N, C-alpha and C positions, 0 to 999 in steps of 0.2 A: 657152709658150715659157718655158724656165727662164733666168733672168738671174744671173750671177754676176760677181764682180770678178776683176780680174787681181791675184793677190796679189804676185807679184812686182814688178810694176810699182807698186803701191801702196807697198810697203816700200822699194822704191827712192828713191821720190819723197819719202818722209818722211827717208830718209838724207839724200837730196839737199838739201833745205831745210834741215836742221840743220847745214850747213856755212855757211849764211850767217849772220854773227854769232857763228860757234863761237867759244868760250873754251877756253883750253888745258886745262881740268881738265874737259872732255867738255860743258860745258852751252851755253846761249845767252844772248846779250845781243842784243836787238832792240827797244829802247824805241820807242814809238810815232812815227813820222814822223823818225826820225834816219835818217842815210844807210843803216845796214843795212836798217832797215825798209823803206826805199823800194827797196832791193835786193831783199827779198823780195816785195814787192808787184810789183814787175816780173817776177819770177820767176812769180807767180800769174799775171800777164798772158799770158805767153809759155806756160804750160802750159795756160791757156784755149785759145788759138789752136791749140796743138798737137793738143789733143782735138777741134777742130772745133767747138766751143762758141761761143756770143756773150759778148762782154765787154762790161762796162758799170761805170762808176764814178759814183755820186752825188755831192751837193754836200758830204757830210761826208767823202768819200773812201772810203766803202764799196764793195768790190768785189764785182762778181758774175760768175760763170761761168753761162750760161742754156743750158739744153736747153728751145727752145720747141716748143709744140704748133703744129698746123697747123689754120687761121691761129694766130698767138700769141695765148693768152688774155687778158682785160682782167686777170683776176688770177691769181696765182700763188702755188705752195707754196714756202717759203724754209726753207733748213737751211744751218747753217754756224757758225762760231765766230771765231777771231782769230789772225792771225800774229804780231802783235807779243808781247813777252816783258817779263817784270821784268828788272832788270839781274842777270847771272851767273845765270839761271833755267834752266829744263829744255828738251827737246827737244820735250815732247809737250803741254805745257800750251797749249791752243788751237790748235795748229798741226794736231794729230792731228784734231780736230774739222770743219776746213775740208777738209783732205785726203781725208777717208771720203765726203765729200759729192762733190768732184771725181772722185773713182775712180767713184763709182755713177753719175754722169751719163754719164762715159765709156764704161761696160760698158753703158747703155741705149743710148747712141748707136750703139756698135759692134754691137750686137744688132738693129739696125734699128727699135727702139723709139721711136715718136713719141707722148709723153705724150698724153692729153687735157687736160692744162693745163700752163702752162710751169713748169720747176721752176728755181729758182735756187740755186747754191753761193755763200754770203756770207762774205766776209772783213771783219769788222768793225773799224773804225777804234779804236786807243786803248782796248782793254778794260781793259788793266792799269796804267791810272792815271798813265801819264808825264805827261799833259797834266790831265786829272780823272776819269778813269776811267769804262767803259762810254761814251764819248763817241759813238761811231758809232751804238750801238742807241738812245741818250738821241734823236741826231737823228732816226734813222727812226720813233721812235715819238711824235714830237711834244714831248719832254721837255727840248728844250734851248734855252734862249732867250739872246738877244744879251748880257743882262746876265751870264749864267753865264759866258760867255767873258772877263769882266773880272777873274773871280778864279780862274784855272787855277794848276797849280802851277809854270808857266812864267812867266818874266819876258814883258810883253806884246810886246817886240820878237821875242824868240825864237819865240814862239807864232807871230805873223805870218810870220816866216821859215819856220817848218816847214808850216804850211798852204800856203804859195807854193810850196814845194819839190813839194810833193803835188798842186799844180793846184787848189787849192781856198782859200777865203778865209771869213772871219766871215759874209759876207753869203751865201755859197752854202750854210753849214751849215743855214741856215734854210729851205733849198729841199728838204732831204732827208726829210720826213715822209712816209710811205706809207699808201695808204689800199687797196692793191690785194692785200693778203697773205690768203690763204686759210687757212694753218697755217704753223706753224713748229716745227722740231724741231733739236735740238743733240745733240751727243756731246762728252762731257768726260771726261779721267781724273778719279777719284774724288777725288785729294788727301788721301786719307786711308785709313784701314785696316779699314774695316766690310766690304768685299766680300771682301778677301783672308782675314781672320780667318774669315769666314762659309764660305769656299769657293765663292762666287757669282760667276757670270761677268759679269752685267749688274744695275746699279741703276736702277730707273725713278724717277725724281724726281716726287713727288708734290707738292712744293712747295720753294719757296726762303725760306729764312727770314728772319724781319725782324730788325732789329737796334736796339736802343734803347741808349743810352749816357747816364750819368747822372754828373754830377761831385758828388762827396759831400764835405763838410766837417763835421767832429767839431771841437767846440771844449771843451777842458776848462781846465785852469789850469796855469800854468808854476810849478816849484817846483824846490827845490835837491835835486840827484838823490843826494845823502849823507843830508840831514837830515831830508826829508820821509818820514816811515813810509810804507812800502809800501801799508798797509791804508788809508791818507787819502789816496792818491793821485788825482787826477782826469786820468789819463792817456790823452789821446785817442789815442795809438798803440796802446795796450791795446785801446780799443773797435774801432779800426779791425782789429787782428789778430784778434779774436773773431770779428768780422764776416766776414771774409776766408774763415775756416776752416768757419763753420758755415754761410754761403751756399753753399760747396762741398758740404757734406754735404746740404744742404737741396735743392739743385739735383738732385743724382745720385738722391736719394729719392723726391722729387716730381714731377720733371719731365723725366726722361730720355726722349727724346735731347735735350733741350734743354741749352744750355750758358750758364755765365757766367764772366766774367773780371775780375780786377783786374790792370791791367797797369802802371799808373802810382801811386806813392805817395809823398807829400812830408811829412815831419813839421818842424813849426816848434817853437821857434827853431832848431833843429838844432845842438845841442851835445852833447858827451858828458855833460856834467854839469848839464843841464837836462831835468826831464820835461817831455815835449812838451806843448804848451798846445794845438797845432792840427795836425790832420792833413786833407789833401788828397787824394783818390783818385779815380781814373777806372773807374767799373765799366761794363761792357758786357754785354749777354744776349741770348741769340738763340733764337727758336722758330718753329714753322711756321704760327701762326694768329695773328691779332689777339687771340682770346680766350685762347689759352695766353699769350701774351705779357702780357695784363691780368693774369692769375693769377700770373705769375712776378713782376711789377713789385710787385703787392700785396703778395705774400709777402716779397720782399726788401726792401721800406719798412718792414713790420712786423718783420722780425729786426734792421733797422737801428735802430729804436726801442728794441727790447729792449736790444742790446748798448749802446747810448748811455746807457740808463738804468741798467745795471749799474755803471758807472762814473763816473755823474752828468755825463755829457756833454750838449752842444746839438748837434743836427744840423740842417744845411741840405742841400737837394738841388736840383740844377739841371739840368734835361733838356736835350739837345741834338736837332736834328731827327732823327727816327726814319726807319729803312727799313722799309717797309711788306712784309710777306710777299706773295709770289706764288705764288698756286695756280695748279698746273698743270691743262690741259684734259682731261678724261675721255678724250673720243674719241682724242686724239692719244696719251695712255699706254695706251689700249687697242691702238692701231696698233702702237706699239713692242712690246707683250706678244705681240701675234699674231705679228709677224715673229719676234720670239725663241724662240717655240713652236714654229714650223716650221723654224727652224734648231737647236732642241734646245739651247737655250742656258739655263741655270738664270737666275733672275731674283728680285728682289725689289723692292719699292718702299720708297724711304727719302727722308729731307729733304737737301737740299743745304744744308751751313752756310757756303759761300761764295757770293759773288755771282757773276752770270753774265749776258751778254747776254740770254737768254731771259726773266728778269724784266722787262725792258722790253718785249720782243716781245709777252709776255702780255699788254700792255696795249692792243694792235691787232689779235691774231688768236688764236684758239685754239693754244697753245704747250704744248711740254713737252720734256724732255731725258733722257740718260741717261747713265749712267757705265760706264766699264770699271777694272777694277782698278789700282791705283798700287801698285808694290812698296815694301812696308814704309811705305807713307802718306806718302813724301818727294815734295814738289813746291815750286816756287819756289828750287830748289836744283840743281846740275848734276848730282847724282846721280839726280834724278827717272827713273823707269824704269816702262814698262809694256811688257810682254812681247810679242815679234811675235805670239804666238798672240792675245793680246787685242786688239792692234791690228787684225787680222785680222777677227777675231770683230765689233769694233766697226764696221768698214767694211761686212761683209756685212749687219749688222741695220740699218745707214743704208740700204743698197739696197733690204732688205725693208720698212722703215718708209715709205720713199718709196714702194713698189709698193702698201702698204696705203692710204696716204694717197689716192693717185691712184684708188684704187678707191672712196673715199669722195668725191671732189670731180669724178671723171669727168661 
């Protein structure tokens, strides 16, 4: 039997959801567990009921639309993303990844398909960091402790209020861990330009990059900016500037597609007429494996020593807790690729340089994700756009991928 989605219904649902939390400039503001996010969550519950699917919510507020096997299987295939958004964000980030699964389950049910194992469409709570980031998937994968909830981005009283409004609590958050997941898959917009530039329709993510951040301090010597000869200066900012430019060239030359960034820099004493005696800057770098991260860190630190030495500076480095790269599961990647091939969709494997719920789900089950193109790479912005054609491709591919996974886990 050939299964297909209802394209008009799917695109209509995407437009309808975008009206919840809509901003005047065409964007969406749905921070997690605010009134507008709760409205979107109620919308998801209603759509689940309309589709004749079973609805569930766990202790972390993660919502599920479930197409059960007969009898309901003890373990399940999960797929989904998030409905919350950044403030004044776009209509597609996260939301598209939830709606493609909801539409796929509707299509299966309408075609009378009873899956051999149950399938869940998931809306994860607080992917976008209004509270702490990836909160729902952290809870589901057993990575959220009670102490984590004491250091959120919200005042503690507001956190309790938002949790209560969603019908959950600090205590219930600890009950959300799952051990019944056979596999997990997520669709997301790319939020970059690689697919659009290459003219490729689907990006199959093979790893979600690790992130390391270092606070670097360079110590030189303050001096009169008029009377100290240029060639005798121990200017900490010169060393920092040299490092920033040379790090850019080195990473592009040796570690593409890895990336690095210096996003904060501060010079002291901070006066027009004083040579900077100390510079502090924040260095972040990302790549797809621990081995590549280790190599990048080694080369960046070697370069830092070279730049400090050129200006007779002393360097200090302090590391913050890293984000470990998440490798995607080969069998789930192949299921995505086989489904794409059957749909004649062009594809390539690629790294994800942004964090996603899949990186947590990969800790408890075989997991992978795929991207559809973002126009001009714009995201977290009201102008965020993925074409209707690419949205439909993503939905068809989700249905196809779920069918491939059902064949594996039947």
